[in-house]
C-alpha positions as CSV (number, residue, x, y, z in Angstrom):
1,X,143.1,102.9,-150.8
2,X,144.9,104.0,-154.0
3,X,145.0,101.7,-157.0
4,X,147.7,101.6,-159.7
5,X,146.7,102.4,-163.3
6,X,147.1,98.7,-164.2
7,X,144.7,97.8,-161.3
8,X,142.2,100.4,-162.5
9,X,142.3,99.1,-166.1
10,X,141.2,95.7,-164.8
11,X,138.0,97.1,-163.2
12,X,134.7,97.6,-164.9
13,X,133.9,101.3,-164.8
14,X,130.4,102.4,-163.7
15,X,131.0,106.1,-164.1
16,X,133.8,108.3,-165.3
17,X,134.2,111.9,-164.0
18,X,136.1,114.4,-166.1
19,X,137.2,117.9,-165.3
20,X,137.2,120.0,-168.4
21,X,135.4,120.8,-171.6
22,X,132.6,118.6,-172.8
23,X,132.2,119.9,-176.4
24,X,134.4,117.3,-178.1
25,X,133.1,114.5,-175.9
26,X,129.5,115.4,-176.6
27,X,129.9,115.5,-180.3
28,X,131.7,112.2,-180.5
29,X,129.6,110.2,-178.1
30,X,126.2,111.9,-178.2
31,X,123.3,109.5,-177.9
32,X,125.5,106.5,-177.0
33,X,126.2,107.4,-173.4
34,X,124.9,109.6,-170.6
35,X,126.9,112.8,-170.0
36,X,126.0,115.3,-167.3
37,X,127.7,118.5,-166.5
38,X,127.5,118.7,-162.7
39,X,129.0,120.4,-159.7
40,X,127.9,123.8,-161.2
41,X,129.8,123.2,-164.4
42,X,133.0,121.9,-162.8
43,X,132.6,118.2,-163.6
44,X,131.5,116.0,-166.4
45,X,130.0,112.6,-165.5
46,X,130.0,109.9,-168.1
47,X,128.1,106.7,-167.8
48,X,126.6,103.9,-169.8
49,X,123.1,104.6,-171.2
50,X,121.9,101.8,-168.9
51,X,123.4,103.6,-165.8
52,X,121.2,106.4,-164.6
53,X,119.1,107.2,-161.6
54,X,116.0,107.1,-163.8
55,X,116.9,103.6,-165.1
56,X,117.6,102.3,-161.6
57,X,114.4,103.6,-160.1
58,X,112.3,102.4,-163.1
59,X,113.8,98.9,-162.8
60,X,113.2,98.8,-159.0
61,X,109.6,100.0,-159.4
62,X,108.8,97.5,-162.2
63,X,110.2,94.6,-160.2
64,X,108.4,95.7,-157.1
65,X,105.1,96.5,-158.8
66,X,105.2,100.2,-157.7
67,X,104.1,103.0,-160.1
68,X,106.6,105.7,-160.7
69,X,103.7,108.1,-159.9
70,X,104.1,107.0,-156.3
71,X,107.8,107.9,-156.2
72,X,109.3,111.2,-154.9
73,X,112.6,112.3,-156.5
74,X,115.0,114.6,-154.6
75,X,117.8,116.2,-156.5
76,X,120.2,119.0,-156.9
77,X,122.1,118.7,-160.2
78,X,121.9,117.8,-163.9
79,X,122.1,114.1,-163.3
80,X,118.8,114.3,-161.3
81,X,116.7,115.9,-164.1
82,X,115.7,112.7,-165.9
83,X,114.6,111.1,-162.7
84,X,112.7,114.1,-161.6
85,X,110.8,114.1,-164.9
86,X,109.6,110.5,-164.6
87,X,108.6,110.4,-160.9
88,X,105.2,111.4,-159.6
89,X,106.6,114.2,-157.4
90,X,110.0,116.0,-157.8
91,X,111.7,118.1,-155.1
92,X,114.7,120.3,-155.9
93,X,117.1,121.1,-153.1
94,X,117.6,124.7,-152.2
95,X,121.1,124.5,-153.6
96,X,119.9,122.8,-156.9
97,X,120.8,124.1,-160.3
98,X,118.1,126.3,-161.8
99,X,117.2,123.9,-164.6
100,X,116.1,121.3,-161.9
101,X,114.3,123.9,-159.9
102,X,112.3,124.9,-163.0
103,X,110.9,121.4,-163.5
104,X,110.4,120.4,-159.9
105,X,107.0,120.4,-158.1
106,X,108.6,122.1,-155.1
107,X,111.8,123.3,-153.7
108,X,113.0,122.5,-150.2
109,X,115.9,123.7,-148.1
110,X,119.5,122.9,-149.0
111,X,121.4,119.6,-148.5
112,X,123.3,121.1,-145.6
113,X,120.0,122.3,-144.0
114,X,118.3,118.9,-144.1
115,X,116.0,119.7,-147.0
116,X,115.1,116.1,-147.6
117,X,114.1,115.6,-143.9
118,X,111.9,118.7,-144.0
119,X,109.8,117.2,-146.8
120,X,109.7,113.7,-145.3
121,X,108.7,115.0,-141.8
122,X,105.9,117.0,-143.5
123,X,104.6,113.9,-145.2
């Protein structure tokens, strides 16, 4: 369902996705917002500092009394790095960016080849 520009202006944004160069955005807003270059460098995701996977999982764990050390993070792109660093075990998808593979505890198969299911079935 397409919305008009006026309708979009009335909504509260949770994330903005930009296609283009990040240099000017990064210098102007650095430290005040989250910015991730994703989709192998093709998209820039912009979100509130309070809106990240790491923030969401941390909040859920705190409210549920679950230690982050008992959480497995699965990811494939730059917006998964922060979460992967705070969880007890991190799994990079086979199609993940190299930066995420470098910090993950293990690498599974790709999204298209049921990489998450492979790990969950093993556990």
